[in-house]
N, C-alpha and C positions, 0 to 999 in steps of 0.2 A: 271729900271735900270739893266744893263746888270751884274753888280757886285754886286748887293745887294742879300744877303742871302736869305731873306725873300721874294724876288721877285722870287727867284729861286724856293724857297718851293711852293710859291703860283702857279708856272707854271708847276709843278711836276717836274721841272729839279733835284730837291733834294727830294728824298722820306722822308716822315716822318709819324707818327701815327695820321693822322687828326682824330681829336674828332668830329670836326664840320666843315662844309662849307655851305655857301650860296652866294649870288651875292656881297655881301659887306666885308665880313670877313671870316676867317678861324681860327680854335683854334687845338692846339697841346700842348702836354708837353714841358716844357723848358727842354734843354738838361743838363742844370747846376741847378737842383733845389735847393731852399734853404729852403724848408719846403715839407712836406708829400704831398701836393697837390701843383704843380706850374705850371700853364697853362699859355700858352701866345695866346692873342686876337690880331691877325693881320689884320690891313685894308687890302683888296686887293688893293685899290689905293696907291700908292707910295707917301706918304707924309713924309719927313725927319724927322721933329720933330714936336712937337704941335705948336711950334712957327711959323713953316710955314704954317699953316692951311690957307686955303683960305675960302671965302664966301660960304657957302653951306657944308662945310666939318663937321660942328657941327652935322650934320645928321649921317655922317659916326661913328663919336667918340659914339653919343648916342646910336647908334645901336650896337657897339662893348661892351658899358657898360650894355646894355639890354641884350646881347648874354652871357655876363660873370654872369649876375645874373641868368640866365636859366640853365647854364650848373653847376653853383654851386647848385642850387635846385636839378637838375637831379644826382648830385652825392651826394646829402643829407648833405652839408655843412651848418651848420648853423652859421659859422662865418667865415669870410674872409677878406682881404686886397685886394682892388684894387690899382694898382699904375702904373702911366705913369712918366718914366723917361725922363727929358727934355734936350737934348745938352749934351755934354760932361762933363760940370761940374756938371750937375744932374745925371750923372751916366750913363747916355745913352751910349750903346756900339754899338748897330745895329741903324743906321740911316734911319730907317722906322718905322713909328708910330706903337706902339704895347703896349697892356696893360696887365700887369701881374695880374693873379688871383692866390694868395697865402694864403694857409691855413695848419694848422697843423692837420687838420682832412683828413679824405679820406682813 
């Protein structure tokens, strides 16, 4: 998607402080953090919302959750929230699936 900010970050058209990258996702700090640690885990595949997932996309979402667990462990977080916002009414602001990792630790 040419107008998607997360696609532009993934393609490196918009620079960011990437903490992790693999073939499936990237992780970086949220620019409007709501806690001491607030990271975004972004799918490299453009899927607008969880409600738009297709068969096979559960592997992407599962991988995102696993990478959230790994980076939380790396950062020494013993407690955190993982949150997907789904659709405008669910608080989603950028329509490209992303997982929030939020903790008051860090």
